[in-house]
Structure formats: structure tokens, C-alpha cells
C-alpha positions in Angstrom: 37.6 109.5 -204.2 40.3 110.1 -201.6 39.2 107.1 -199.6 39.4 104.9 -202.8 42.9 106.2 -203.5 44.0 105.4 -199.9 42.6 101.9 -200.2 44.5 101.3 -203.5 47.8 102.6 -201.9 47.3 100.4 -198.9 46.6 97.3 -201.1 49.7 98.1 -203.2 51.9 98.5 -200.1 50.7 95.1 -198.8 51.6 93.5 -202.2 54.9 95.2 -202.2 55.6 94.0 -198.6 54.8 90.4 -199.7 57.2 90.8 -202.6 59.9 92.1 -200.3 59.4 89.1 -197.9 59.6 86.7 -200.8 62.8 88.3 -202.0 64.2 88.2 -198.5 63.4 84.5 -198.3 65.0 84.0 -201.7 68.2 85.7 -200.6 68.3 83.6 -197.4 67.9 80.4 -199.4 70.8 81.6 -201.6 72.9 82.2 -198.5 73.1 85.9 -199.1 72.4 86.6 -195.5 73.3 90.2 -195.2 71.2 91.3 -198.1 68.4 89.1 -196.7 68.6 91.0 -193.4 68.1 94.3 -195.2 65.1 93.0 -197.0 63.6 91.5 -193.8 64.0 94.8 -192.1 62.4 96.6 -195.1 59.5 94.2 -194.9 59.0 94.9 -191.1 59.3 98.7 -191.8 56.7 98.5 -194.6 54.2 96.3 -192.7 55.0 96.0 -189.0 51.5 94.8 -188.1 51.7 91.9 -190.5 51.6 88.5 -188.8 54.7 87.5 -190.8 56.8 90.3 -189.2 57.7 88.1 -186.2 58.8 85.4 -188.7 60.9 88.0 -190.5 62.5 89.0 -187.2 63.3 85.4 -186.5 64.8 85.1 -189.9 67.0 88.1 -189.2 68.4 86.2 -186.2 68.9 83.1 -188.4 70.7 85.3 -191.0 73.1 86.7 -188.5 73.8 83.2 -187.1 74.3 81.6 -190.5 76.3 84.7 -191.6 78.8 84.0 -188.8 77.6 86.9 -186.6 76.6 85.0 -183.5 76.7 88.1 -181.2 74.2 89.9 -183.4 72.1 86.7 -183.5 72.0 86.5 -179.7 70.7 90.0 -179.6 68.1 89.5 -182.2 66.9 86.2 -180.7 66.9 87.5 -177.1 64.9 90.6 -178.0 62.4 88.5 -179.9 62.2 85.9 -177.1 61.6 88.5 -174.5 58.9 90.3 -176.5 57.0 87.1 -177.6 57.1 85.0 -174.5 53.7 83.4 -175.1 54.2 82.7 -178.8 55.9 79.8 -180.5 58.3 82.3 -182.2 59.5 83.4 -178.8 60.1 79.9 -177.7 62.2 79.1 -180.8 64.1 82.3 -180.5 65.1 81.5 -176.9 66.5 78.1 -178.1 68.3 79.8 -180.9 69.8 82.4 -178.6 71.3 79.4 -176.7 72.6 77.9 -179.9 74.2 81.2 -180.9 76.0 81.4 -177.5 77.2 77.8 -178.0 78.7 78.7 -181.4 80.8 81.3 -179.6 81.7 78.6 -177.0 80.0 80.6 -174.3 78.5 77.5 -172.7 77.5 79.2 -169.4 75.4 81.8 -171.3 73.9 79.0 -173.5 72.9 77.1 -170.3 71.4 80.3 -168.8 69.2 80.7 -171.9 68.1 77.1 -171.7 67.4 77.4 -167.9 65.3 80.4 -168.7 63.5 78.3 -171.3 62.7 75.6 -168.7 61.5 78.3 -166.2 59.2 79.9 -168.8 57.9 76.7 -170.3 58.0 74.0 -167.6 55.4 71.8 -169.2 56.8 72.1 -172.7 57.2 68.8 -174.7 60.8 69.7 -175.5 61.9 70.0 -171.9 63.8 66.7 -171.9 65.7 67.7 -175.1 66.5 71.0 -173.5 67.9 69.3 -170.4 70.1 67.1 -172.6 71.5 70.2 -174.2 72.2 71.7 -170.8 74.1 68.6 -169.9 76.0 68.7 -173.2 76.9 72.3 -172.6 78.2 71.4 -169.1 80.4 68.7 -170.7 81.6 71.2 -173.3 82.5 73.5 -170.5 84.6 70.8 -168.7 82.0 70.2 -166.0 81.5 66.5 -166.2 80.2 66.1 -162.6 77.3 68.6 -162.9 76.6 67.2 -166.4 76.2 63.7 -165.0 73.9 65.0 -162.3 71.8 66.7 -165.0 71.6 63.5 -167.0 70.5 61.5 -163.9 67.5 63.7 -163.4 65.5 62.3 -166.3 62.3 60.5 -165.3 62.1 56.8 -166.0 59.2 57.3 -168.5 61.1 59.9 -170.6 61.5 59.0 -174.2 65.0 60.5 -174.0 66.1 58.6 -170.8 68.3 56.2 -172.8 70.0 59.1 -174.5 70.6 60.7 -171.1 72.0 57.5 -169.8 
């Protein structure tokens, strides 16, 4: 009987966690970012082993960024990127950490994040787009010479070569 009661409680907590995640997503869609953060954190607390916990962590970073807290977004994305190096969520988080830095006009730090991305994922299909962003951040930082050098490194067969030119 005790085992059955434990199974019922576990099933109910899983349902409750899904409801919390749905509510967090609803709050995010309504642009109520700070309440969404609380609900994403509640979801992670209730069901940390759930596969959706990483997505909830990513959404916390997005909530901070959209809620005009780029410093907190950088921290959330950087932590996630460092813990999930071999997962797609970690890749996206690293790119969003760079975007968060750029929103603060910290272009050197944004470039550092993107250089880390290229080092971690040298064969990634988005490498050329990342290189363009690095060049763009160099331009934003007033470094037109290094930006032009970065743009000249695109291989002739790259789909983004014309954009770099």
C-alpha cells in the first residue's frame, strides 16, 4: 500500500511540474518575464531530472535578457553553456551569452564568447554566421581593420561569402 501511495504522489508531482512549466511558458509569452523566471525555477526544483529542465534553464536566461537584465542573462547562459557543452542547449546558450554581452555594448566579451563557440564547435554548420557576428562586433567596437581581416577569412565556397564581402 505504501508503494502505491508513493507512485501516486510521484505521478501527481510530474503532472504538477508539467502544469508549472506550461504556466511559466504562458507568462513568458505574455512578457511577464520575472514571474516566468520564478515558475521556471519552481519547475526545475520540482523535477530537476526532467529533460525539459535544461529548456527551462535556457528560458530563464531568455527571460532575463528580454526583461532587460543582460548581466543576469549572461550568467544564466554561461553557466548552462559550460555545463551542457555537448548538447544543443549548451551551444544555443553560448550564442545567447554573446548576444547578452552585445546588448550591454560589451563587444570584446561578446567576441570572446563567440571565439569560445568556434573553439568548442569547429565543425558546426553555423561557424560562418558566428564569424560574421565576430566581425560585426569588431566594427561596433571601432576596430574596422581587424573586422575586415575577419571578413576576408571566409572560404570561397561559403554560402555567407557574399555577405562577408
